[in-house]
RODO-2510 file (C-alpha; in nm, 4 decimals, decimal comma):
residues 126
     n   res          X          Y          Z
     1     x    -0,2485     0,9678     0,0048
     2     x    -0,0013     0,7080    -0,1151
     3     x     0,3573     0,8220    -0,0848
     4     x     0,6148     0,5810    -0,2303
     5     x     0,8159     0,3874     0,0321
     6     x     1,1347     0,5168    -0,1283
     7     x     1,0397     0,8774    -0,0425
     8     x     0,9459     0,7901     0,3162
     9     x     1,2742     0,6030     0,3566
    10     x     1,4887     0,8883     0,2249
    11     x     1,3121     1,1416     0,4462
    12     x     1,3450     0,9195     0,7524
    13     x     1,7125     0,8504     0,6835
    14     x     1,7811     1,2247     0,6588
    15     x     1,5868     1,2922     0,9794
    16     x     1,7760     1,0431     1,1955
    17     x     2,1194     1,0816     1,0414
    18     x     2,3708     1,2007     1,3021
    19     x     2,1108     1,2198     1,5812
    20     x     2,1595     1,0799     1,9290
    21     x     1,9736     0,7556     2,0105
    22     x     1,7384     0,9227     2,2586
    23     x     1,5997     1,1566     1,9913
    24     x     1,5765     0,8800     1,7316
    25     x     1,3250     0,6807     1,9369
    26     x     1,0878     0,9793     1,9543
    27     x     1,1377     1,0445     1,5825
    28     x     1,0472     0,6841     1,5001
    29     x     0,7203     0,7155     1,6912
    30     x     0,6276     1,0429     1,5207
    31     x     0,7289     0,9142     1,1795
    32     x     0,5281     0,5924     1,2274
    33     x     0,2245     0,7988     1,3250
    34     x     0,2619     1,0072     1,0088
    35     x     0,2875     0,6962     0,7899
    36     x    -0,0233     0,5508     0,9564
    37     x    -0,2122     0,8804     0,9213
    38     x    -0,1350     0,8822     0,5484
    39     x    -0,2706     0,5267     0,5163
    40     x     0,0656     0,3843     0,4140
    41     x     0,1290     0,1606     0,7152
    42     x     0,1124    -0,1523     0,4951
    43     x     0,4468    -0,0428     0,3469
    44     x     0,6251    -0,0168     0,6835
    45     x     0,8526    -0,3183     0,6245
    46     x     0,9675    -0,1878     0,2875
    47     x     1,0164     0,1635     0,4264
    48     x     1,2291     0,0291     0,7128
    49     x     1,4443    -0,1833     0,4797
    50     x     1,5033     0,1060     0,2410
    51     x     1,5810     0,3495     0,5246
    52     x     1,8303     0,1014     0,6694
    53     x     1,9937     0,0749     0,3282
    54     x     2,0172     0,4538     0,2830
    55     x     2,1668     0,4978     0,6314
    56     x     2,4197     0,2219     0,5697
    57     x     2,5206     0,3776     0,2365
    58     x     2,5748     0,7211     0,3938
    59     x     2,7990     0,5582     0,6571
    60     x     3,0000     0,3818     0,3851
    61     x     2,9040     0,0366     0,5091
    62     x     2,7936    -0,2674     0,3117
    63     x     2,5303    -0,5258     0,3914
    64     x     2,6433    -0,8842     0,3744
    65     x     2,3973    -1,1730     0,3912
    66     x     2,5371    -1,5216     0,4429
    67     x     2,2794    -1,7906     0,3712
    68     x     2,3717    -2,1488     0,4510
    69     x     2,1892    -2,4791     0,4353
    70     x     2,2796    -2,5478     0,7994
    71     x     2,4322    -2,3577     1,0911
    72     x     2,8062    -2,3129     1,0533
    73     x     3,0653    -2,2817     1,3290
    74     x     3,1544    -1,9172     1,4020
    75     x     3,5035    -1,9731     1,2596
    76     x     3,3503    -2,0483     0,9193
    77     x     3,1649    -1,7166     0,9132
    78     x     3,4850    -1,5343     1,0115
    79     x     3,6738    -1,7085     0,7287
    80     x     3,4099    -1,6007     0,4753
    81     x     3,4278    -1,2395     0,5932
    82     x     3,8073    -1,2464     0,5822
    83     x     3,7903    -1,3451     0,2143
    84     x     3,5638    -1,0450     0,1447
    85     x     3,8493    -0,8077     0,2160
    86     x     3,8621    -0,4868     0,4100
    87     x     3,5551    -0,2775     0,4689
    88     x     3,2724    -0,2352     0,7122
    89     x     2,9925    -0,4856     0,6798
    90     x     2,6568    -0,5247     0,8486
    91     x     2,6487    -0,9039     0,8544
    92     x     2,3308    -1,1090     0,8680
    93     x     2,3362    -1,4869     0,8884
    94     x     2,0465    -1,6992     0,7744
    95     x     1,9822    -2,0717     0,7525
    96     x     1,7846    -2,1759     0,4432
    97     x     1,7405    -2,5522     0,4263
    98     x     1,6166    -2,5169     0,0672
    99     x     1,9771    -2,4539    -0,0390
   100     x     2,0374    -2,8276     0,0201
   101     x     2,4106    -2,7694     0,0778
   102     x     2,6608    -2,4899     0,0367
   103     x     2,6411    -2,1149     0,0826
   104     x     2,4867    -1,8138    -0,0890
   105     x     2,6427    -1,4691    -0,0355
   106     x     2,4660    -1,1405    -0,1092
   107     x     2,6371    -0,8012    -0,0859
   108     x     2,4334    -0,4791    -0,0749
   109     x     2,1158    -0,6601    -0,1778
   110     x     2,2402    -0,6569    -0,5367
   111     x     2,5518    -0,8687    -0,5907
   112     x     2,5112    -1,2391    -0,5329
   113     x     2,7391    -1,5401    -0,5326
   114     x     2,5396    -1,8633    -0,5161
   115     x     2,7574    -2,1599    -0,4266
   116     x     2,4680    -2,3695    -0,2997
   117     x     2,3793    -2,7086    -0,4439
   118     x     2,0382    -2,5703    -0,5378
   119     x     2,2011    -2,2810    -0,7262
   120     x     2,4471    -2,5091    -0,9050
   121     x     2,1694    -2,7478    -1,0113
   122     x     1,9553    -2,4569    -1,1280
   123     x     2,2405    -2,3219    -1,3432
   124     x     2,3064    -2,6676    -1,4831
   125     x     1,9508    -2,7174    -1,6018
   126     x     1,8589    -2,3618    -1,7084
***
């Protein structure tokens, strides 16, 4: 039976919310077995990403992805986060050489600020 990843993710997020880490590990194993039994294991990556998002939202945190064309010094990442203002962020850093130069910032997988050379050129010619 195909259950949408969104449903799995919401159920999993509710199951592990406010649980101690020792219990969560056992829950993950049981939940993974259930997903596999239902024949939905191909959706595991999407389920995990959605569950992470739901858990972050319930904690009042934001995801923040910083994509750069090359590795930046740690001070540069700190300066970017300082400009974002107050709040709790789960920060992920990624190097994407296809950006050519510059930086691309994504907040909560929905809001994006593309200051990369690739993004600027794309906007120029679109």
